[in-house]
C-alpha positions as CSV (number, residue, x, y, z in Angstrom):
1,M,2.4,-4.0,21.8
2,K,-1.0,-3.9,22.8
3,K,-1.8,-1.8,26.1
4,K,-4.9,-1.4,28.1
5,V,-6.1,2.0,28.1
6,L,-8.9,4.2,29.2
7,I,-10.9,5.5,26.2
8,E,-12.9,8.8,26.4
9,M,-15.2,9.1,23.3
10,K,-17.5,11.9,22.7
11,S,-19.7,11.9,19.4
12,I,-21.9,14.7,18.0
13,Q,-24.6,14.2,15.5
14,T,-26.6,17.0,13.7
15,V,-29.1,16.2,11.5
16,A,-30.8,18.1,8.6
17,N,-33.1,20.3,11.0
18,N,-30.1,21.1,12.9
19,E,-31.1,18.9,15.9
20,R,-27.8,18.0,17.6
21,S,-27.4,15.3,20.0
22,E,-24.4,14.2,21.8
23,M,-23.2,10.9,23.6
24,E,-20.0,10.6,25.8
25,L,-18.7,7.2,26.7
26,T,-15.6,6.2,29.0
27,T,-14.6,2.7,28.6
28,T,-11.4,0.5,28.9
29,G,-9.9,-1.2,25.8
30,T,-6.7,-1.8,24.1
31,F,-4.5,0.3,22.2
32,D,-1.6,-0.8,19.8
33,E,0.7,0.9,17.2
34,K,2.6,-0.4,14.4
35,D,4.7,1.3,11.9
36,G,2.5,4.4,12.2
37,T,-0.8,2.9,12.3
38,F,-2.8,2.9,15.3
39,L,-5.6,0.3,16.7
40,I,-8.0,1.2,19.3
41,S,-10.3,-1.7,20.3
42,Y,-13.3,-1.7,22.9
43,E,-16.4,-3.9,23.9
44,D,-19.6,-2.0,23.1
45,S,-22.2,-1.9,26.1
46,E,-25.9,-0.9,26.5
47,A,-24.6,2.9,26.7
48,T,-23.7,2.5,22.9
49,G,-26.7,0.7,22.0
50,F,-24.5,-2.1,20.2
51,E,-24.1,-4.4,23.6
52,G,-22.6,-7.8,22.6
53,S,-20.2,-6.2,19.9
54,V,-16.5,-5.2,19.6
55,T,-15.4,-2.2,17.9
56,D,-12.1,-1.7,16.3
57,I,-10.8,1.5,15.0
58,T,-7.7,1.6,12.9
59,V,-6.1,4.9,12.0
60,T,-3.2,5.6,9.5
61,K,-2.0,9.2,9.6
62,N,-4.3,11.9,8.9
63,E,-5.8,10.2,5.8
64,L,-7.7,6.9,6.7
65,A,-9.6,5.3,9.7
66,S,-11.8,2.4,9.7
67,I,-14.3,1.4,12.1
68,I,-15.2,-2.2,12.2
69,R,-17.8,-3.4,14.6
70,S,-18.2,-7.3,15.0
71,G,-20.4,-9.4,17.3
72,A,-24.2,-9.0,17.9
73,T,-24.1,-5.9,15.5
74,T,-21.7,-5.5,12.6
75,S,-20.7,-2.4,10.6
76,N,-17.8,-1.5,8.5
77,L,-17.2,2.3,8.0
78,V,-14.4,3.7,6.2
79,I,-13.4,7.3,7.0
80,E,-10.8,8.7,4.1
81,H,-9.9,12.3,3.9
82,G,-11.3,13.7,0.5
83,K,-12.9,10.6,-0.5
84,K,-16.6,9.2,-0.3
85,H,-17.0,5.6,0.7
86,F,-20.3,3.5,0.5
87,C,-20.3,1.3,3.8
88,H,-22.2,-1.2,5.5
89,Y,-23.7,0.0,8.6
90,A,-26.2,-2.1,10.9
91,T,-28.2,-1.0,13.8
92,P,-30.5,-3.1,16.2
93,F,-33.1,-1.7,13.8
94,G,-31.8,-3.0,10.5
95,E,-29.0,-3.0,8.2
96,F,-27.8,-0.1,5.7
97,I,-25.5,0.9,3.0
98,V,-24.5,4.5,3.8
99,G,-22.1,6.9,1.8
100,I,-19.6,8.3,4.3
101,N,-18.1,11.7,3.2
102,T,-14.9,12.5,5.2
103,K,-14.3,16.4,6.2
104,K,-11.4,15.8,8.4
105,I,-9.2,13.4,10.6
106,E,-6.9,14.9,13.0
107,N,-4.8,11.9,14.5
108,N,-2.6,13.1,17.3
109,L,-1.9,9.7,18.5
110,T,1.6,8.5,19.6
111,S,2.6,5.1,21.0
112,E,1.4,6.4,24.4
113,G,-2.2,7.3,23.4
114,G,-3.3,10.9,22.8
115,N,-6.1,12.3,20.8
116,L,-8.1,11.7,17.5
117,Y,-10.7,13.6,15.9
118,M,-12.9,12.7,13.1
119,K,-15.7,14.6,11.1
120,Y,-17.8,13.1,8.2
121,T,-21.4,13.2,6.8
122,I,-23.8,10.3,6.2
123,D,-25.9,9.9,3.4
124,L,-28.5,7.2,2.7
125,N,-29.4,6.8,-0.8
126,S,-27.7,10.0,-1.7
127,T,-30.1,11.8,0.7
128,Y,-28.2,13.7,3.4
129,M,-28.8,12.1,7.1
130,S,-26.2,13.8,9.2
131,D,-22.9,15.7,10.3
132,N,-21.0,13.6,12.7
133,E,-18.0,14.4,14.8
134,I,-16.1,12.0,17.0
135,Y,-13.6,12.9,19.8
136,F,-11.6,10.1,21.3
137,N,-8.9,10.5,24.1
138,I,-6.6,7.5,24.8
139,K,-4.8,7.2,28.2
140,S,-2.6,4.3,29.2
141,L,-3.6,2.3,32.1
142,N,-0.2,0.6,32.4
């Protein structure tokens, strides 16, 4: 059953010259669990740079996550432990096909909420772009 949740997210990106940027976001959204698969959903805002879009994150165990953004901006990233995926990624500046090489997925979610951590690299045309880490903390509002 979908429940309203508070979503705390921290994103860290490190590019080739070791320049590091961090973004923190707290928003509300929905959270659901079915047969060990979790769905986190939230509306993007000006703070994320994707206003007018909705982001859905589906996570299965410590193996697979998909991040699908729909609406004004679209993207579909597949983060799968030990595998590289080529994914569609759109920004307000243009669309790209990026390579996603997953380093780690740490899924500590339960039907009540919890934590999720993902670490992966992004390349564009096989050229390294960045190391990325995303931390989620999901807390029930019900």
